[in-house]
C-alpha positions as CSV (number, residue, x, y, z in Angstrom):
1,M,-24.7,68.9,-125.3
2,D,-28.5,68.0,-125.1
3,K,-29.3,64.3,-124.5
4,I,-31.9,62.5,-126.5
5,R,-34.1,59.2,-126.3
6,I,-33.8,57.2,-129.1
7,N,-36.6,54.4,-128.2
8,R,-36.9,53.5,-132.0
9,I,-33.5,52.6,-132.6
10,L,-32.9,50.8,-128.8
11,S,-34.7,47.5,-128.2
12,Y,-35.0,49.0,-124.8
13,D,-34.9,52.7,-122.9
14,Q,-31.2,54.2,-122.7
15,E,-30.0,57.8,-122.7
16,V,-28.1,58.2,-125.9
17,T,-25.1,61.0,-125.1
18,M,-23.2,60.6,-128.4
19,E,-23.0,63.7,-130.3
20,I,-22.8,62.8,-134.1
21,R,-22.0,66.2,-136.2
22,I,-22.4,65.8,-140.1
23,H,-22.3,68.5,-143.1
24,V,-25.6,67.8,-145.1
25,D,-27.0,70.5,-147.5
26,D,-29.1,72.5,-146.3
27,E,-32.1,72.1,-148.8
28,F,-31.9,68.4,-149.0
29,I,-32.5,68.5,-145.1
30,E,-35.2,71.2,-145.2
31,T,-36.6,68.7,-148.2
32,L,-36.7,65.7,-145.5
33,K,-38.3,67.7,-143.3
34,R,-41.1,69.3,-145.0
35,K,-41.7,65.7,-146.7
36,L,-41.6,64.1,-143.2
37,Q,-43.8,66.8,-141.5
38,T,-41.3,67.8,-138.8
39,T,-39.7,70.9,-137.7
40,K,-36.3,69.1,-136.2
41,A,-33.6,68.1,-138.1
42,T,-32.9,65.6,-135.1
43,E,-35.9,64.0,-135.6
44,V,-34.7,63.4,-139.4
45,A,-31.3,62.0,-138.5
46,V,-33.0,59.8,-135.6
47,D,-35.5,58.3,-138.2
48,A,-32.3,57.9,-140.6
49,L,-30.5,55.6,-137.8
50,T,-33.6,53.7,-137.4
51,L,-34.0,52.6,-140.6
52,L,-30.3,52.0,-140.6
53,N,-30.3,49.6,-137.8
54,W,-33.4,47.6,-139.0
55,A,-31.5,47.3,-142.8
56,V,-28.5,46.1,-141.0
57,E,-30.5,43.5,-138.9
58,E,-32.2,42.3,-141.8
59,A,-28.9,42.0,-143.7
60,K,-27.7,40.0,-140.9
61,E,-30.5,37.9,-141.3
62,G,-29.2,37.6,-145.0
63,R,-32.4,39.2,-146.4
64,V,-32.2,42.1,-149.0
65,I,-34.3,45.1,-148.8
66,L,-36.8,45.8,-151.5
67,S,-39.8,48.1,-152.3
68,A,-42.3,48.0,-154.4
69,K,-45.7,49.5,-155.7
70,K,-48.4,48.7,-153.1
71,D,-49.8,46.2,-155.7
72,G,-46.5,44.4,-155.2
73,T,-45.2,45.7,-159.2
74,D,-42.2,47.6,-160.0
75,I,-39.9,46.0,-157.3
76,H,-36.6,47.6,-156.8
77,R,-33.6,46.4,-154.6
78,L,-32.3,48.5,-152.2
79,A,-28.2,49.1,-153.6
80,M,-26.0,50.3,-150.7
81,P,-22.6,49.1,-150.2
82,A,-22.4,49.4,-146.1
83,L,-25.2,46.8,-146.3
84,N,-23.1,44.5,-148.3
85,Q,-20.5,44.8,-145.7
86,V,-22.4,43.4,-142.8
87,K,-21.8,39.7,-142.6
88,P,-25.0,37.6,-141.8
89,E,-25.3,35.3,-139.0
90,S,-25.1,31.6,-139.4
91,S,-27.9,29.8,-138.6
């Protein structure tokens, strides 16, 4: 098993040795790799976990995740059931 460093997820440099196996459609991963201009599925997974970690931290602060066009119009809220399970931290 290869060891990878995930500095983008963690606030400090920590060696990560957990291996996660998931079944994902090949075409889906290949499309993401192409869009992210990478050849490694591991990089896609690290970026996905980084984004999820950030979203969880935002939810803990009682914040919601929104996207909008660059001019601030056409606002969409992320609907992700897992984030609804995150309990906000009390102030």
